[in-house]
C-alpha positions as CSV (number, residue, x, y, z in Angstrom):
1,X,121.2,-189.1,-10.3
2,X,124.2,-189.0,-7.9
3,X,125.1,-186.1,-5.7
4,X,128.5,-186.2,-4.0
5,X,128.7,-184.2,-0.8
6,X,131.9,-182.5,0.2
7,X,133.7,-184.1,3.1
8,X,132.7,-182.7,6.4
9,X,134.7,-183.1,9.7
10,X,132.2,-182.1,12.4
11,X,133.4,-181.3,15.9
12,X,130.8,-181.6,18.7
13,X,129.1,-178.3,19.1
14,X,126.4,-176.9,21.4
15,X,125.1,-173.7,22.8
16,X,127.3,-172.6,25.7
17,X,129.7,-175.4,24.9
18,X,132.4,-173.7,26.9
19,X,130.3,-174.1,30.0
20,X,129.5,-177.7,29.6
21,X,132.3,-179.5,27.8
22,X,134.6,-181.6,29.9
23,X,138.3,-180.5,29.6
24,X,139.5,-184.1,29.1
25,X,136.5,-185.3,27.0
26,X,137.3,-187.0,23.7
27,X,135.6,-185.2,20.9
28,X,134.0,-187.5,18.4
29,X,134.2,-186.6,14.7
30,X,132.9,-187.7,11.3
31,X,134.7,-187.9,7.9
32,X,134.3,-189.3,4.4
33,X,130.7,-188.1,4.1
34,X,128.9,-189.0,0.9
35,X,125.4,-188.4,-0.3
36,X,123.6,-190.3,-3.1
37,X,120.0,-190.2,-4.4
38,X,118.0,-192.9,-6.1
39,X,116.6,-191.4,-9.3
40,X,113.4,-193.4,-9.2
41,X,112.4,-193.4,-5.5
42,X,114.3,-190.2,-4.6
43,X,115.5,-191.9,-1.4
44,X,118.7,-190.3,-0.2
45,X,121.5,-192.3,1.4
46,X,124.2,-190.5,3.4
47,X,127.3,-192.4,4.5
48,X,130.0,-191.4,6.9
49,X,132.9,-192.7,9.0
50,X,132.8,-192.1,12.8
51,X,135.9,-191.7,15.0
52,X,136.0,-191.8,18.8
53,X,132.6,-193.2,19.2
54,X,130.1,-193.4,20.9
55,X,128.6,-190.2,19.7
56,X,125.1,-188.8,19.0
57,X,124.8,-188.2,15.3
58,X,122.6,-185.5,13.7
59,X,122.0,-184.6,10.0
60,X,121.4,-181.3,8.2
61,X,121.0,-180.9,4.4
62,X,122.4,-177.9,2.7
63,X,121.7,-176.2,-0.7
64,X,124.6,-174.1,-1.8
65,X,126.0,-174.2,1.7
66,X,122.7,-173.0,3.4
67,X,120.5,-175.3,5.4
68,X,117.1,-176.2,3.9
69,X,115.7,-176.0,7.4
70,X,115.7,-178.7,10.1
71,X,111.9,-178.9,9.8
72,X,112.5,-180.4,6.3
73,X,114.9,-183.2,7.4
74,X,112.9,-185.3,9.8
75,X,112.0,-188.4,7.8
76,X,115.2,-190.2,8.7
77,X,116.3,-193.8,9.6
78,X,119.6,-195.5,10.3
79,X,122.6,-194.2,12.2
80,X,121.2,-190.8,13.0
81,X,119.5,-189.0,15.9
82,X,120.7,-191.6,18.3
83,X,123.8,-192.8,20.1
84,X,126.0,-194.6,17.5
85,X,128.6,-197.0,18.9
86,X,132.1,-197.9,17.9
87,X,132.6,-200.0,14.7
88,X,134.9,-200.0,11.7
89,X,131.9,-200.3,9.3
90,X,130.7,-197.2,7.3
91,X,127.6,-195.7,8.9
92,X,124.5,-194.9,6.9
93,X,121.5,-192.6,7.1
94,X,118.4,-192.9,5.0
95,X,116.3,-189.8,4.2
96,X,113.0,-189.7,2.4
97,X,112.7,-186.1,1.2
98,X,109.3,-186.9,-0.5
99,X,107.8,-187.1,3.0
100,X,109.6,-184.1,4.7
101,X,110.7,-181.9,1.8
102,X,108.4,-182.8,-1.1
103,X,108.4,-181.5,-4.7
104,X,112.1,-180.6,-4.6
105,X,114.7,-181.5,-7.2
106,X,118.4,-181.9,-6.3
107,X,120.9,-180.5,-8.7
108,X,124.4,-182.0,-9.0
109,X,126.9,-180.3,-6.7
110,X,124.1,-178.1,-5.1
111,X,122.9,-180.3,-2.3
112,X,125.2,-181.6,0.5
113,X,124.9,-183.4,3.8
114,X,126.2,-182.0,7.1
115,X,126.8,-184.8,9.6
116,X,127.5,-183.7,13.2
117,X,128.9,-185.8,16.0
118,X,128.0,-184.8,19.6
119,X,129.8,-186.1,22.6
120,X,127.3,-188.2,24.7
121,X,127.9,-186.0,27.7
122,X,127.2,-182.9,25.6
123,X,124.0,-183.8,23.8
124,X,121.7,-181.8,21.5
125,X,118.8,-179.6,22.6
126,X,115.9,-182.1,22.5
127,X,115.5,-185.7,23.6
128,X,112.5,-188.0,22.9
129,X,111.8,-191.4,24.5
130,X,109.5,-193.7,22.6
131,X,107.3,-195.4,25.3
132,X,106.1,-198.1,22.9
133,X,109.6,-199.6,22.4
134,X,112.2,-200.1,25.1
135,X,115.4,-198.2,24.6
136,X,114.2,-196.1,21.6
137,X,115.8,-192.7,22.4
138,X,116.2,-190.0,19.8
139,X,118.0,-186.6,19.9
140,X,117.3,-183.4,17.9
141,X,119.2,-180.2,17.5
142,X,116.3,-177.7,17.8
143,X,112.6,-177.5,18.0
144,X,112.3,-177.4,14.2
145,X,114.1,-180.7,14.0
146,X,111.6,-182.6,16.2
147,X,109.6,-184.8,13.8
148,X,106.0,-183.5,13.5
149,X,106.9,-180.4,15.6
150,X,107.1,-180.0,19.4
151,X,103.3,-179.6,19.7
152,X,102.5,-182.9,18.0
153,X,100.2,-185.1,20.1
154,X,102.8,-187.9,20.0
155,X,104.9,-186.1,22.6
156,X,101.8,-186.0,24.9
157,X,101.0,-189.7,24.6
158,X,103.4,-192.3,23.2
159,X,106.6,-190.4,23.6
160,X,108.2,-188.1,26.2
161,X,109.9,-185.0,24.9
162,X,112.6,-183.3,27.0
163,X,114.4,-179.9,26.4
164,X,118.0,-179.3,27.5
165,X,118.5,-176.4,29.9
166,X,121.9,-174.7,29.8
167,X,122.5,-173.8,33.4
168,X,125.9,-174.9,34.5
169,X,128.0,-172.2,36.1
170,X,125.4,-169.4,35.7
171,X,124.6,-167.5,38.9
172,X,121.0,-166.4,39.4
173,X,118.6,-165.5,42.1
174,X,116.1,-168.0,43.3
175,X,113.0,-166.7,45.1
176,X,111.3,-163.4,44.7
177,X,112.0,-159.8,45.6
178,X,110.1,-158.2,48.5
179,X,108.1,-155.9,46.2
180,X,107.0,-158.7,43.8
181,X,103.2,-159.0,43.7
182,X,102.2,-162.0,45.9
183,X,105.7,-162.2,47.6
184,X,105.9,-164.4,50.7
185,X,108.7,-164.2,53.3
186,X,109.8,-167.7,52.7
187,X,110.6,-166.8,49.1
188,X,113.4,-164.3,50.1
189,X,116.0,-164.4,47.4
190,X,119.5,-165.9,47.5
191,X,122.0,-166.7,44.8
192,X,122.2,-170.1,43.3
193,X,124.6,-171.6,40.7
194,X,123.7,-175.0,39.3
195,X,126.6,-177.3,38.7
196,X,125.1,-179.3,35.8
197,X,122.9,-178.8,32.7
198,X,119.8,-180.9,32.6
199,X,116.9,-182.0,30.5
200,X,113.4,-181.1,31.6
201,X,110.0,-182.2,30.3
202,X,108.5,-179.9,27.6
203,X,105.1,-181.0,29.1
204,X,103.8,-182.3,32.4
205,X,103.6,-186.1,32.4
206,X,100.2,-187.1,30.9
207,X,97.8,-189.9,31.9
208,X,98.6,-191.8,28.6
209,X,102.3,-191.7,29.3
210,X,101.7,-193.0,32.8
211,X,99.7,-195.8,31.3
212,X,102.4,-196.8,28.8
213,X,105.0,-197.0,31.7
214,X,102.9,-198.6,34.4
215,X,99.9,-200.2,32.6
216,X,97.6,-198.4,35.0
217,X,94.7,-196.2,33.8
218,X,91.8,-194.3,35.4
219,X,93.7,-193.4,38.5
220,X,93.5,-189.7,37.7
221,X,90.7,-187.5,39.1
222,X,90.1,-185.9,35.8
223,X,89.9,-189.0,33.6
224,X,87.1,-188.0,31.3
225,X,87.0,-190.6,28.5
226,X,87.1,-188.0,25.7
227,X,90.4,-186.3,26.7
228,X,92.1,-188.1,29.5
229,X,95.1,-189.2,27.5
230,X,96.6,-185.7,27.0
231,X,95.6,-184.3,30.4
232,X,98.3,-184.3,33.2
233,X,98.7,-187.3,35.4
234,X,97.5,-186.5,38.9
235,X,95.9,-188.1,42.0
236,X,99.3,-189.7,42.6
237,X,101.8,-189.6,45.6
238,X,105.5,-188.8,45.6
239,X,106.0,-192.3,47.0
240,X,104.4,-193.9,43.9
241,X,106.6,-191.8,41.6
242,X,110.0,-192.4,43.3
243,X,109.8,-194.8,46.2
244,X,109.0,-198.5,46.5
245,X,105.5,-197.6,47.5
246,X,103.6,-197.9,44.2
247,X,100.4,-199.0,45.9
248,X,100.5,-196.1,48.3
249,X,101.1,-198.1,51.5
250,X,103.0,-196.7,54.5
251,X,106.7,-196.1,53.7
252,X,109.7,-196.2,56.0
253,X,111.8,-193.2,56.8
254,X,114.9,-194.9,55.4
255,X,113.3,-195.0,52.0
256,X,112.4,-191.3,51.7
257,X,115.2,-190.1,49.5
258,X,117.4,-192.9,48.1
259,X,120.0,-191.9,45.6
260,X,118.0,-193.7,42.8
261,X,114.3,-194.4,42.5
262,X,113.3,-197.7,44.2
263,X,112.5,-200.8,42.4
264,X,108.9,-200.8,41.2
265,X,108.4,-197.1,41.4
266,X,107.2,-195.2,38.3
267,X,110.7,-193.7,37.8
268,X,112.4,-197.0,38.1
269,X,110.0,-198.5,35.5
270,X,110.6,-195.5,33.2
271,X,114.4,-195.8,33.5
272,X,114.0,-199.4,32.4
273,X,111.7,-198.4,29.5
274,X,114.1,-195.8,28.3
275,X,117.1,-198.2,28.3
276,X,118.7,-196.7,31.4
277,X,118.3,-192.9,31.1
278,X,118.6,-191.4,34.6
279,X,115.1,-190.0,34.8
280,X,114.2,-188.3,38.1
281,X,112.2,-185.4,39.5
282,X,113.8,-181.9,39.2
283,X,115.3,-180.2,42.2
284,X,113.6,-177.0,43.3
285,X,116.4,-174.9,41.8
286,X,116.3,-176.8,38.5
287,X,112.5,-176.4,38.4
288,X,112.5,-172.7,39.1
289,X,115.4,-171.9,36.7
290,X,113.5,-173.7,33.9
291,X,110.2,-172.0,34.8
292,X,111.7,-168.5,34.8
293,X,113.4,-169.1,31.4
294,X,115.7,-166.2,31.8
295,X,113.0,-163.8,33.0
296,X,113.6,-161.9,36.2
297,X,111.7,-160.6,39.1
298,X,108.0,-159.8,38.8
299,X,107.5,-161.7,35.5
300,X,105.9,-164.9,34.3
301,X,108.0,-167.4,32.4
302,X,107.2,-165.8,29.0
303,X,108.5,-162.4,30.1
304,X,105.1,-160.8,30.7
305,X,104.5,-158.9,33.9
306,X,102.7,-160.4,37.0
307,X,99.6,-158.2,37.3
308,X,97.8,-159.6,40.4
309,X,98.0,-161.7,43.4
310,X,94.4,-162.8,44.2
311,X,92.6,-161.5,41.2
312,X,92.4,-162.2,37.5
313,X,95.7,-161.8,35.6
314,X,95.3,-161.8,31.8
315,X,99.0,-162.6,31.4
316,X,98.8,-165.7,33.5
317,X,95.6,-166.8,31.8
318,X,97.5,-167.1,28.6
319,X,100.1,-169.4,30.2
320,X,98.1,-172.0,32.1
321,X,94.9,-173.2,33.7
322,X,94.2,-171.6,37.0
323,X,91.3,-170.6,39.3
324,X,90.5,-167.5,37.3
325,X,90.2,-169.0,33.8
326,X,88.0,-172.1,34.3
327,X,90.0,-174.3,36.6
328,X,87.7,-173.8,39.6
329,X,84.9,-175.6,37.7
330,X,86.8,-178.8,38.5
331,X,84.2,-181.4,39.4
332,X,85.6,-184.9,39.1
333,X,85.5,-186.4,35.6
334,X,84.6,-183.1,33.8
335,X,86.1,-182.5,30.3
336,X,89.1,-180.2,30.0
337,X,86.9,-177.7,28.2
338,X,84.5,-177.6,31.2
339,X,87.0,-177.2,34.0
340,X,89.7,-178.8,36.1
341,X,93.0,-179.6,34.4
342,X,93.6,-178.6,30.8
343,X,95.2,-180.8,28.2
344,X,98.9,-180.2,28.3
345,X,100.2,-177.7,25.9
346,X,96.8,-175.9,25.6
347,X,98.3,-172.6,26.7
348,X,101.3,-170.5,25.6
349,X,104.8,-171.8,26.4
350,X,107.4,-169.9,28.4
351,X,110.4,-168.3,26.7
352,X,112.2,-171.7,26.6
353,X,109.3,-173.6,25.0
354,X,108.1,-175.3,28.2
355,X,104.3,-175.6,28.7
356,X,102.1,-175.4,31.8
357,X,104.9,-174.2,34.2
358,X,102.2,-171.9,35.7
359,X,99.1,-173.7,36.9
360,X,97.4,-176.9,35.6
361,X,98.9,-179.2,38.3
362,X,101.5,-178.8,41.0
363,X,104.7,-180.7,40.2
364,X,106.7,-182.7,42.8
365,X,110.3,-181.7,43.3
366,X,113.1,-183.9,44.6
367,X,113.9,-181.7,47.6
368,X,112.6,-182.5,51.0
369,X,110.5,-179.9,52.8
370,X,112.2,-178.1,55.6
371,X,110.0,-175.6,57.5
372,X,113.0,-173.6,58.6
373,X,114.4,-173.4,55.0
374,X,111.5,-173.3,52.6
375,X,113.7,-173.8,49.5
376,X,114.1,-177.4,50.4
377,X,116.5,-179.5,52.4
378,X,118.0,-181.6,49.6
379,X,117.5,-185.2,48.9
380,X,119.0,-186.4,52.3
381,X,116.1,-184.8,54.2
382,X,114.1,-187.0,56.6
383,X,110.4,-186.4,57.2
384,X,107.2,-186.9,55.4
385,X,107.1,-183.9,53.0
386,X,108.6,-182.8,49.7
387,X,108.4,-179.5,47.9
388,X,105.9,-179.0,45.1
389,X,105.9,-176.0,42.7
390,X,103.9,-174.5,39.9
391,X,100.4,-174.4,41.4
392,X,97.2,-176.1,40.0
393,X,94.0,-175.6,38.1
394,X,92.3,-174.4,41.3
395,X,94.9,-172.0,42.7
396,X,94.9,-168.3,42.6
397,X,97.4,-166.1,40.8
398,X,99.9,-165.7,43.6
399,X,100.5,-169.4,43.8
400,X,101.3,-169.7,40.1
401,X,104.4,-167.5,40.3
402,X,107.8,-169.0,39.6
403,X,109.0,-168.5,43.2
404,X,106.0,-169.9,45.0
405,X,106.2,-173.4,46.6
406,X,104.5,-175.4,49.2
407,X,104.8,-178.9,50.7
408,X,103.3,-182.3,49.8
409,X,103.0,-185.3,52.0
410,X,105.0,-188.1,50.4
411,X,102.2,-190.6,50.9
412,X,99.1,-188.6,49.9
413,X,97.6,-188.7,46.4
414,X,96.7,-185.1,45.3
415,X,94.2,-184.5,42.5
416,X,96.1,-181.2,41.8
417,X,99.6,-182.6,41.8
418,X,101.6,-184.3,39.1
419,X,105.0,-184.7,37.6
420,X,107.5,-183.0,35.2
421,X,110.5,-185.2,34.5
422,X,114.2,-184.2,34.5
423,X,117.5,-185.8,33.6
424,X,120.7,-184.2,35.1
425,X,123.6,-184.3,32.7
426,X,127.2,-185.2,33.7
């Protein structure tokens, strides 16, 4: 059986494209799209021609002009879900519908392929980096398109999943209003407008992901053999993550905030593993914007109300491990069910699908700590401290709020402090 797809010329598109597209950027496009199916194996081959490469290519499959659902189009290989380079040859995508859309029959003229080209500086919603193979980076248009689903354990162990945050040019208030439960004076609000979109980790970095990048295991405080791999990496120092101080020896002031992570640091190793993606820590404003997920004063990241400061808060308990829902039982080496940190993704995500933004472990931010300006002094700060946000398994409710922050000594390993990764887009 052969099914011919109508020709599709697909311009790069994205949510809030008007905010992120460069005025002088060249828009890649595809043409001459065909779709054929092997009658015996049911394997589908899609071919296309790409103009103005490089581009990120994605595929959707339509029946009578309507998508079959991105969750059914994940068993793919070839020139798809990745950056495709220039070349005069015809590009090809292989799809195995028996794996992702079984028991379906294609009628002639009913099924068609929609191939979309995204400019590399305006990429799709999700990015996944395979830690088991250098340079294996995939892009997906939405949560439904992520193979196996966003909650698959793969994205907590052998792969790092990132979600794009559309923030460029959008004014918002960082900090908290004076009447917010748990408000502190250093959180007084001011307006912020981020200049770039960015990717941020769907999950906190796990111990297994740390191992695949560094080769190091059993450093974490909560390294119970039964569940360590999906629990957040902690008991690490900022210096190990970003500076050339992997072994936690004394660092020099000049090395506190270099433009790029130092050779030998975790982030430097990860950049190499990913094939050059500019992984880093999020800035304070990037972190808080992602945590709030469009929810304003007095709310948690899923839009529910903050109910308490130093007491049990049922809304918080649904979002992350904290002092009031088992975290205080955190003896070294206990299982996640018994106390301490939870396996990432155990609790409800915020409104943008990010997990554990409230509680579990504090997360290092790129900004240096400035006692006179608690929102951070920026990456050129000197001194021994950075900002950390998000609170931990042992913290009370007030510290888990989006606006709360405290400091971390760059050279100290904290059992309650870990990492959420970011990539700032052009």
